[in-house]
RODO-2510 file (C-alpha; in nm, 4 decimals, decimal comma):
residues 106
     n   res          X          Y          Z
     1     m    -1,9612    -0,1006     0,6170
     2     p    -1,9725     0,0452     0,2673
     3     h    -1,7907    -0,1471    -0,0018
     4     r    -1,5186     0,0514    -0,1808
     5     q    -1,4123     0,0212    -0,5436
     6     r    -1,0478    -0,0236    -0,4509
     7     y    -0,8529    -0,1312    -0,1436
     8     l    -0,4882    -0,0592    -0,0669
     9     f    -0,3543    -0,3051     0,1906
    10     v    -0,0347    -0,1643     0,3429
    11     c     0,1846    -0,4146     0,5237
    12     t     0,2575    -0,2891     0,8753
    13     n     0,4008    -0,6166     1,0044
    14     r     0,6790    -0,5777     1,2601
    15     r     0,9375    -0,8484     1,3205
    16     e     1,2019    -0,8521     1,5901
    17     e     1,5183    -0,6511     1,5281
    18     g     1,7797    -0,8461     1,3363
    19     h     1,5340    -1,0756     1,1581
    20     p     1,6890    -1,1615     0,8192
    21     k     1,3751    -1,0615     0,6240
    22     g     1,3330    -0,7336     0,8086
    23     s     0,9802    -0,5961     0,8198
    24     c     0,7723    -0,3290     0,6545
    25     a     0,7091    -0,1478     0,9846
    26     q     1,0844    -0,1105     1,0364
    27     k     1,0998     0,0406     0,6868
    28     g     0,8380     0,3096     0,7581
    29     s     0,5073     0,1514     0,6593
    30     e     0,3168     0,2779     0,9630
    31     e     0,3758     0,6376     0,8526
    32     i     0,2983     0,5441     0,4920
    33     v    -0,0487     0,4096     0,5761
    34     k    -0,1304     0,7264     0,7757
    35     s    -0,0117     0,9497     0,4918
    36     l    -0,1973     0,7449     0,2316
    37     k    -0,5248     0,7726     0,4256
    38     a    -0,4779     1,1497     0,4513
    39     a    -0,3930     1,1793     0,0808
    40     l    -0,7057     0,9871    -0,0207
    41     l    -0,9190     1,2026     0,2072
    42     a    -0,7662     1,5226     0,0631
    43     r    -0,8547     1,4054    -0,2880
    44     g    -1,2134     1,3217    -0,1950
    45     a    -1,1440     0,9560    -0,2736
    46     a    -1,1914     0,8093     0,0760
    47     k    -1,5449     0,6927    -0,0065
    48     t    -1,4293     0,4903    -0,3077
    49     v    -1,0744     0,3895    -0,2065
    50     r    -0,9749     0,2530     0,1323
    51     a    -0,6193     0,2336     0,2654
    52     c    -0,5945    -0,0403     0,5279
    53     s    -0,3086    -0,1553     0,7450
    54     a    -0,2432    -0,5270     0,7076
    55     s    -0,0280    -0,7858     0,8728
    56     c     0,2421    -0,9652     0,6767
    57     l     0,1859    -0,9752     0,3009
    58     d     0,4930    -1,1991     0,2594
    59     m     0,6744    -0,9420     0,0437
    60     c     0,9012    -0,7715     0,3010
    61     e     1,2112    -0,8387     0,0923
    62     t     1,0755    -0,5853    -0,1592
    63     g     1,0613    -0,3041     0,0964
    64     v     0,7308    -0,1570     0,2132
    65     s     0,4575    -0,3468     0,0282
    66     i     0,1045    -0,2512    -0,0735
    67     v    -0,1461    -0,4900    -0,2295
    68     v    -0,3948    -0,3161    -0,4594
    69     e    -0,7317    -0,4853    -0,4982
    70     p    -0,9240    -0,5678    -0,7090
    71     d    -0,6288    -0,5204    -0,9457
    72     h    -0,4234    -0,8027    -0,7849
    73     v    -0,1110    -0,5871    -0,7960
    74     v     0,1688    -0,5567    -0,5401
    75     y     0,3668    -0,2358    -0,5021
    76     g     0,7132    -0,2703    -0,3519
    77     d     0,9792    -0,0429    -0,2065
    78     v     0,7116     0,2208    -0,1383
    79     k     0,8400     0,5441     0,0140
    80     l     0,6619     0,8505     0,1523
    81     e     0,7511     1,0297    -0,1716
    82     d     0,5284     0,7802    -0,3594
    83     i     0,2095     0,8591    -0,1658
    84     d     0,0813     1,1321    -0,4005
    85     a     0,1284     0,9111    -0,7081
    86     i    -0,0423     0,6160    -0,5382
    87     a    -0,3362     0,8261    -0,4158
    88     d    -0,3799     0,9950    -0,7550
    89     a    -0,3722     0,6619    -0,9388
    90     a    -0,6068     0,4873    -0,6947
    91     a    -0,8590     0,7714    -0,7182
    92     k    -0,8600     0,7306    -1,0981
    93     g    -0,8638     0,3491    -1,0935
    94     e    -0,5103     0,3353    -1,2302
    95     i    -0,1854     0,1655    -1,1270
    96     v     0,1568     0,3206    -1,0631
    97     a     0,3576     0,0974    -1,2989
    98     r     0,6999     0,1949    -1,1627
    99     l     0,6081     0,0508    -0,8195
   100     v     0,4677    -0,2838    -0,9381
   101     v     0,6718    -0,5835    -0,8209
   102     a     0,4089    -0,8556    -0,8750
   103     r     0,0799    -0,9093    -1,0555
   104     g    -0,1760    -1,1769    -0,9919
   105     e    -0,4405    -1,3013    -1,2278
   106     k    -0,7799    -1,1320    -1,2334
***
């Protein structure tokens, strides 16, 4: 498996209906990961940036969550309308500041 420069881990965890935390899958994350993969491919960035579905990232209260590595950044409340901005930024090695809900230390 080739190593990529950047990974986008999209939470696709699904909890049972009525769970107080909800889940990213119930908020549309499964479609988001598909669209993000297609957007990266369309930009020619699929060899350097990988969008991956992930289980729970423990951020469901922020809406659909994406962890960006190696930047140690979490995007929250991601919508389909954000896919182009995320794909453009990831291809350039940048971050979409308006979506950042948490930052870890590098």
